[in-house]
C-alpha positions in Angstrom: 56.7 18.3 54.5 54.7 17.0 51.6 51.3 17.4 53.4 52.2 21.0 54.3 52.9 21.7 50.6 49.7 20.1 49.5 47.7 22.2 52.0 49.5 25.4 50.9 48.8 24.6 47.2 45.2 23.8 47.9 44.8 27.0 49.9 46.3 29.0 47.0 44.0 27.3 44.5 40.9 27.9 46.6 41.9 31.5 47.2 42.3 32.1 43.5 39.1 30.3 42.7 37.2 32.4 45.3 38.7 35.6 43.9 37.8 34.6 40.3 34.2 33.8 41.4 33.9 37.2 43.1 35.2 39.0 40.0 32.7 37.0 37.9 29.9 38.1 40.2 30.8 41.8 39.7 31.0 41.3 35.9 27.6 39.6 35.9 26.2 42.5 38.0 27.6 45.0 35.6 26.2 43.2 32.5 22.8 43.0 34.2 22.8 46.7 34.9 23.8 47.5 31.3 21.1 45.2 30.0 18.4 46.8 32.2 19.5 50.3 31.2 19.3 49.2 27.5 15.9 47.6 28.1 14.6 50.8 29.7 16.0 53.0 27.0 14.6 50.8 24.3 11.2 50.7 25.9 11.2 54.5 26.0 11.1 54.7 22.2 14.8 55.0 21.5 16.9 52.2 20.0 20.1 51.8 21.8 20.9 48.3 20.6 19.0 45.3 19.3 19.3 41.7 20.6 
């Protein structure tokens, strides 16, 4: 019974970790797109933001 609970808990933790990593990849992709758009707008002569 205890090994089954350990396996279930481990599976839930790994599933949650995998989901979090996938979400972080999407967030990183969105930040990269926003950064690239800002870089292109800035290089075009306008000042959208300054880093």
